[in-house]
C-alpha positions, 0 to 999 in steps of 0.5 A: 555495415552502417548502423544509421541506415534508414530502413523506412521509406517510400516507393522511391527508396532503392532496394539496392545500392549504397545510398539507402540512408538518403530515403525519407521516413514515412513519418516525414513523408510530404504526402499528408495521407501517408505521413499522418496515418504513420504518425498516429500509428507509431504514437498508438504503437508507443502507447501499447508498448508503454501499457505492455511494459506497465502490465509486465511490471505490475499486472494489477494495472489491468484491474484499472478497467474496473475503475469506470465501472465502479464509479458508475455502479450507482447509475447502473443500479446494480446489486450491492454485492456487485457494487462491493466487488467492483469498487474493492477491485478498483481500490486495489488498482488505484492504489497500485497505480498510484504507488508505482506512478509516484515511484517512477516520476518522483521529481527530487534526486535526493536519497533522503527524500526517496527514503522518506517517500519509500515509507509514506507512500503505502500510507496514502490510501489508508489515510484517505479512506479514514479521512473519508469515513470520518468526514461522513461521520462513520467513526466506528467504521474508521476505527475498524478499518484502521485496525483491520488494515494493520492486522491484515498487514501483520497476518495475511502478508507474512502469513502467505509469504512464510507459507510459500517461502517455507514450502519452496525454501524449507527454512530461512534464517534472518539476522538475529539482531535485526529480528530482535529489533523488529519484534520489539517494534511490533510490540509497541505498535498496539501501545497507542491504541490500548493507552488511548482506549484505557483512558476513555473507558476509565474517565468516561463519566468524568465532568471534563471527559472530552477536554482530557480525551482531546488533550491525549489525542493531540499529545499522543499524536505529536509523540507518535509523529516524533517516534516516526521521525526517530525511526526513519533517522534510526533506519536510514542514518544511524543504524543502517547496517541492521536493515541491510538484507541478510543473505546466506551465500556469497553470491547473494551477499554481493548484492546485499546493499538495500536498493531503492525503488525510485529511479530518476526518469528523464522526462520532459516537463509536460510529461511530468505535469501529465503524471502528476495530473494522473496522480491527482485523478487517482486520488479523485477516483479513489475518493469517488470509490470509497463514497460508493463503498460508504453508501453500502455501509455494512449492509451486506456483512455488517459494519465490523466485517465490511470495514475490518476484513473486506475493505483492508483486504483490498487496500493491503493487496498491492503490499501482499502481492509485493512481499509474495514475489520476494518470498518466492525469491527466498528473500524473507528478510526483506519480507520482514522489513516491508511488514514492519515498515508498513505496520509502524507507518500505520501506527505511528503515521496514519493513526496520528494523522486520523486522530488529529483530523478527527479532533479538528472536527470535534470527533475523535477515533482514539477510543477503540473498542475493547474487542478490537484492542484485544484482537490487535494485541493478540496479533501484535504478540503473535507476530512478535513471537514469531519473528523473534528468533529469526527462523522462518518456516511454513509452520509460522505462515500457517499460524499467522493465517490461521489467527487471521481467519479466526479474527475474520470469523469473530468480526463476521459474528460480532454485531456492530451495535455492541461496539458502542457499549464496549 
């Protein structure tokens, strides 16, 4: 049978015979009252298919309906509780949409560029929220948010994954060399926060306090960015064998090579321009949602809990969902990799960017409170010890979640004004 036969047509298309391919498609019919509706229907059908495919790929896109609602909460005069919930859900959907759109429309085919973008994309929204907070003068809020996002990524994501993966797959093992390397990197994450805070507390009454603090801010930012570059070279160039997924069966081992999430999509320049415009609109919407959240400014739950727990949870949700699906498949090695990658990016890329931005406008966020430093150090120490032996089970997941709940309760009870004194 001829595969090129056109089964579309009009009332003149013969039902029998060998000339079925001579019929005219309805979308090309000479009669405009048939051609135009059919073309519109096909166009809308194509959009519907793309939306369905997008929702199947990432169901958080369904939350995009909350974006316009969240943007108009001020005009609607709704309660602060509704404003908080709607804007947090909108931020979750916007970040997920931004990452997935950027991944599928990346313009370059270089694997190196794709690897770098893989590391940088999860840091875009934390940087954006931090910059908005600093621009509006909420330095303490930016500090709580920065450490809160880091704690959330280190405890909630791995905690849920270890718990689900441990229940479904009992106990999993990852490469011991990789586990040791990851645990050592996690221990270093807290260093930039603690050193800067220690200097600020030690020389607070010195005559040239500001000059020394700003010098340390610029110097530490440059060193952290340089270390981020060294980490990328170490991971993708010189020691790639350490970061290939470790599998326990030959079937898994056949596909153990690291696969990139980027695909070179063949699309027209107009489509690329439309996607880039959409990315810009997503960032603008995210800024508007963040401004709306700043108008609440901890009135409901207090500044530490709002910026240290609630807002980081909405920002971290897409990454947590991604690691959850990996845990269900038993890929605990990839869960560890994603967790450490995100934490390193937050500590060695997001933090120096925010420090440089705040220093350029005569402010600094490097002097974190003692309370927040203690919370971060306990988190880093716990996670590093948990993954060091390379054994993953549900008990370790419960440990991470229990520690996070204790930290969340402490932030809820912690008065924001005390942070100015400590």
